[in-house]
N, CA, C and O of each residue as an XYZ file, in Angstrom:
256
protein
N     -40.034    -46.964      7.134
C     -39.809    -46.567      5.997
C     -39.975    -44.810      5.828
O     -40.955    -44.118      6.102
N     -38.923    -44.485      5.395
C     -39.073    -42.629      5.409
C     -40.291    -42.053      4.500
O     -40.617    -42.619      3.456
N     -40.983    -40.803      5.011
C     -42.031    -40.896      4.073
C     -41.428    -39.832      2.981
O     -40.231    -39.552      3.046
N     -42.272    -39.235      1.967
C     -41.409    -38.406      0.397
C     -41.355    -37.353      1.763
O     -40.189    -37.353      2.158
N     -41.998    -36.678      2.409
C     -41.629    -35.369      3.215
C     -40.470    -35.161      3.773
O     -39.756    -34.168      3.628
N     -40.241    -36.239      4.514
C     -39.173    -36.440      4.991
C     -37.504    -36.212      4.279
O     -36.469    -35.614      4.574
N     -38.061    -37.172      3.092
C     -36.575    -36.994      1.895
C     -36.479    -35.586      1.020
O     -35.435    -34.998      0.733
N     -37.775    -35.209      0.683
C     -37.685    -33.788      0.429
C     -37.241    -32.845      1.257
O     -36.568    -31.986      0.687
N     -37.408    -32.683      2.603
C     -36.670    -31.862      3.487
C     -35.043    -32.432      3.525
O     -34.159    -31.665      3.142
N     -34.760    -33.554      3.915
C     -33.659    -33.713      3.540
C     -32.512    -32.969      2.417
O     -31.380    -32.485      2.451
N     -33.942    -33.307      1.125
C     -32.690    -32.757      0.400
C     -32.588    -31.333      0.080
O     -31.606    -30.915     -0.534
N     -33.659    -30.459      0.503
C     -33.501    -29.133      0.772
C     -32.566    -28.816      1.224
O     -31.803    -27.995      0.715
N     -32.388    -29.413      2.333
C     -31.162    -29.158      3.756
C     -30.128    -29.274      3.070
O     -29.195    -28.470      3.075
N     -30.203    -30.320      2.394
C     -28.652    -30.286      1.597
C     -27.964    -29.372      0.705
O     -26.876    -28.807      0.592
N     -29.174    -29.488      0.076
C     -29.269    -28.328     -1.245
C     -29.418    -27.291     -0.460
O     -28.978    -26.771     -1.485
N     -29.567    -26.547      0.219
C     -29.686    -25.097      1.126
C     -27.629    -25.400      1.819
O     -26.941    -24.384      1.717
N     -27.166    -26.201      2.195
C     -25.928    -26.178      3.016
C     -24.961    -26.308      1.611
O     -23.914    -25.662      1.649
N     -25.216    -27.033      0.478
C     -24.045    -26.899     -0.725
C     -23.943    -25.529     -0.861
O     -22.895    -24.921     -0.645
N     -25.230    -24.884     -1.293
C     -25.295    -23.223     -1.601
C     -24.526    -22.460     -0.550
O     -23.544    -21.790     -0.870
N     -24.981    -22.554      0.791
C     -24.296    -21.778      1.767
C     -22.996    -21.979      2.010
O     -22.437    -21.040      2.578
N     -22.293    -22.988      1.734
C     -21.156    -23.184      1.321
C     -20.491    -22.902      0.449
O     -19.438    -22.412      0.855
N     -20.559    -22.959     -0.610
C     -20.395    -22.447     -1.821
C     -20.457    -20.962     -1.731
O     -19.500    -20.506     -2.356
N     -21.168    -20.049     -1.227
C     -21.011    -18.888     -0.934
C     -20.000    -18.658      0.183
O     -19.182    -17.739      0.163
N     -20.075    -19.254      0.828
C     -19.098    -18.964      2.045
C     -17.453    -18.967      1.319
O     -16.500    -18.191      1.390
N     -17.664    -20.056      0.723
C     -16.199    -19.994     -0.045
C     -15.670    -18.577     -0.832
O     -14.596    -17.977     -0.780
N     -17.235    -18.262     -1.767
C     -16.663    -16.864     -2.578
C     -16.593    -15.707     -1.730
O     -16.080    -14.728     -2.272
N     -17.013    -15.546     -0.416
C     -17.021    -14.715      0.466
C     -15.478    -14.458      0.768
O     -14.935    -13.355      0.826
N     -14.837    -15.810      0.963
C     -13.687    -15.764      1.854
C     -12.671    -15.648      0.339
O     -11.612    -15.020      0.358
N     -13.093    -16.225     -0.704
C     -12.022    -15.952     -1.769
C     -11.913    -14.245     -2.036
O     -10.825    -13.720     -2.270
N     -13.233    -13.436     -1.963
C     -13.323    -11.933     -2.156
C     -12.383    -11.591     -1.369
O     -11.247    -11.247     -1.695
N     -12.901    -11.691     -0.125
C     -11.846    -11.087      1.279
C      -9.996    -11.393      0.991
O      -9.124    -10.524      1.008
N      -9.826    -12.694      0.774
C      -8.580    -13.022      0.333
C      -7.755    -11.791     -0.706
O      -6.755    -11.114     -0.466
N      -8.687    -11.850     -1.985
C      -8.272    -10.818     -3.044
C      -7.994     -9.617     -2.576
O      -6.970     -8.999     -2.867
N      -9.058     -9.135     -1.678
C      -9.211     -7.657     -1.386
C      -7.809     -7.326     -0.558
O      -7.146     -6.356     -0.927
N      -7.317     -8.205      0.660
C      -6.349     -8.232      1.496
C      -5.295     -8.091      0.530
O      -4.675     -7.029      0.484
N      -5.033     -8.990     -0.208
C      -4.233     -8.865     -1.369
C      -3.542     -8.137     -2.294
O      -2.379     -8.153     -2.697
N      -4.936     -7.221     -2.646
C      -4.820     -6.252     -3.445
C      -4.592     -4.919     -2.580
O      -4.235     -4.022     -3.344
N      -4.643     -4.648     -1.762
C      -4.392     -3.672     -0.245
C      -3.177     -3.564     -0.349
O      -2.556     -2.531     -0.601
N      -2.631     -4.939     -0.108
C      -1.136     -5.209      0.685
C      -0.231     -4.994     -0.606
O       0.878     -4.495     -0.414
N      -0.640     -5.358     -2.032
C      -0.154     -5.312     -3.054
C       0.500     -3.052     -3.458
O       1.539     -2.457     -3.746
N      -1.148     -2.671     -3.158
C      -1.015     -1.366     -3.404
C      -0.191     -0.514     -2.268
O       0.445      0.468     -2.651
N      -0.190     -0.910     -0.729
C       0.640     -0.341      0.356
C       2.355     -0.650     -0.141
O       3.165      0.265      0.008
N       2.723     -1.743     -0.618
C       4.185     -2.171     -0.954
C       4.180     -1.023     -2.260
O       5.187     -0.318     -2.325
N       3.213     -0.822     -3.191
C       3.361      0.052     -3.958
C       3.840      1.566     -3.814
O       4.657      2.266     -4.413
N       2.913      1.764     -2.688
C       3.269      3.452     -2.031
C       4.413      3.490     -1.342
O       5.263      4.354     -1.557
N       4.560      2.439     -0.335
C       5.653      2.377      0.271
C       6.817      2.112     -0.840
O       7.845      2.625     -0.399
N       6.940      1.801     -1.498
C       8.084      1.799     -2.785
C       8.310      2.978     -3.198
O       9.436      3.381     -3.494
N       7.260      3.660     -3.263
C       7.207      4.840     -4.214
C       7.536      6.211     -3.289
O       7.711      7.331     -3.769
N       7.586      5.839     -1.704
C       8.093      7.105     -0.774
C       9.069      6.724     -0.316
O       9.310      7.223      0.784
N      10.241      5.579     -0.913
C      11.166      5.672     -0.463
C      12.528      5.838     -1.128
O      12.753      5.179     -2.143
N      13.390      6.604     -0.678
C      14.283      6.652     -1.632
C      15.056      6.416     -2.287
O      16.119      6.091     -1.758
N      14.980      6.442     -3.853
C      15.633      5.621     -4.894
C      17.306      5.595     -4.769
O      17.997      6.606     -4.638
N      17.795      4.240     -4.835
C      18.893      4.203     -5.467
C      19.521      4.365     -6.868
O      20.724      4.536     -7.065
N      18.506      4.287     -7.877
C      19.043      3.891     -9.023
C      19.508      5.492     -9.464
O      19.339      6.454     -8.715
N      20.190      5.589    -10.972
C      20.509      6.386    -11.364
C      19.620      7.315    -12.036
O      18.607      6.973    -12.646
N      20.096      8.663    -11.883
C      19.098      9.390    -12.817
C      18.810      9.570    -14.122
O      17.689      9.901    -14.510
N      19.900      9.343    -14.958
C      20.320      8.802    -16.255
C      20.905      9.321    -16.795
O      21.143     10.483    -16.463
N      21.538      8.702    -18.064
C      22.736      8.966    -18.563
C      22.619     10.201    -19.203
O      23.494     11.056    -19.067
N      21.359     10.426    -20.071
C      21.425     11.860    -20.614
C      21.141     12.991    -19.885
O      20.959     13.975    -20.602
N      21.039     13.188    -18.691
C      20.800     14.090    -18.257
C      21.955     14.433    -17.740
O      22.270     15.613    -17.898
N      22.887     13.557    -17.003
C      23.941     13.950    -16.298
C      25.576     13.760    -17.445
O      26.694     13.978    -16.978
N      25.407     13.438    -18.551
C      26.320     13.970    -19.055
C      26.403     15.039    -19.982
O      25.507     15.233    -20.803
N      27.625     15.892    -19.893
C      27.662     17.300    -20.411
C      28.136     17.315    -21.952
O      29.307     16.939    -22.015
N      27.764     17.532    -22.820
C      28.283     17.908    -24.192
C      28.507     18.958    -24.782
O      28.942     18.938    -25.934
């Protein structure tokens, strides 16, 4: 027969493992979100620095 102390220890270890797994998952998600945010900011900055090919505007170029 398994003693009560052994069962309590197993329960505590299982709980600690579940909590650690949840925290590791959250850390992984936070890192992924930060990487995606940095990539999005870098893409916006590179798009802002590249020469634009769009027209300047109809009102500024038309003489009247």
